[in-house]
N, C-alpha and C positions, 0 to 999 in steps of 0.2 A: 791602474787609477789610482791616486795616493789621495789617502783620507788623512787630513790634517788630525794631530793630536793636541788639543787645547793645553794640557800639562805640561806639553813641551815647550809652548809658544811664550811661556812665562819669562820676563828681561832677567829674572833672578837665575832662571837655570839655563840661560844661554851661556855659550863660551864668552868669558869677558863681562856677565852681567853683574848686577850689583843688586843689593838687598838694602831698602831705603834705611838710612840711619833714624836712629831716636827711639825712646821705650814703646814697648807693644802695649797694647789695652790690658792684657793680662797683671802685668806687672805694675801699674798705674792704678786701677781698681782696687779697693779693698778686697780681702777675702769675703765669701759668702757664709753669711752666719749658718752655725749647724743646730737642727732642732731633731731633740732625740725620737723617733715614732712615738714612744710612747708618750711623750709628752701631747703628742696631736689626737692619738688613740682614746689615750685616759681608760684604758681597762676594757674598750670596747672593741668590736672587729671592723666597724664601720664608721666612717666620720665622713660629712658631706663638706665640700669646700666651694663656695661662691668665687668665682673667677671671671672679671669681664662681662658680666650679665647671665653666666653659663654656670650651672653647678655641677659638679663632680663628685666621684664618690672615691674614696680613697679606700680599700680594702686591705686588711690582713687574711694569709692564707694559712690553712692547718702547718703548711710547710716553714712557715716563719716570710714568706715572700710579700712585697706590696705590689698591688694593683691600682693604679689610677686610671677610672673610665669616665665618661663624659656621660 
């Protein structure tokens, strides 16, 4: 039984296949803004962020990692 591999079924990966011409979305859109974590946390370990009606918690750990939870 042969199982098809979807990644090998892309036209650009077939012999003689082509990649569509034109700019990619990443090249056209402006760069994402950069915000320092200190600006968000303002000396706290936890900040709450409201997004699409849900409340998220951004927490800084003792090891300096950031954890975002819903």
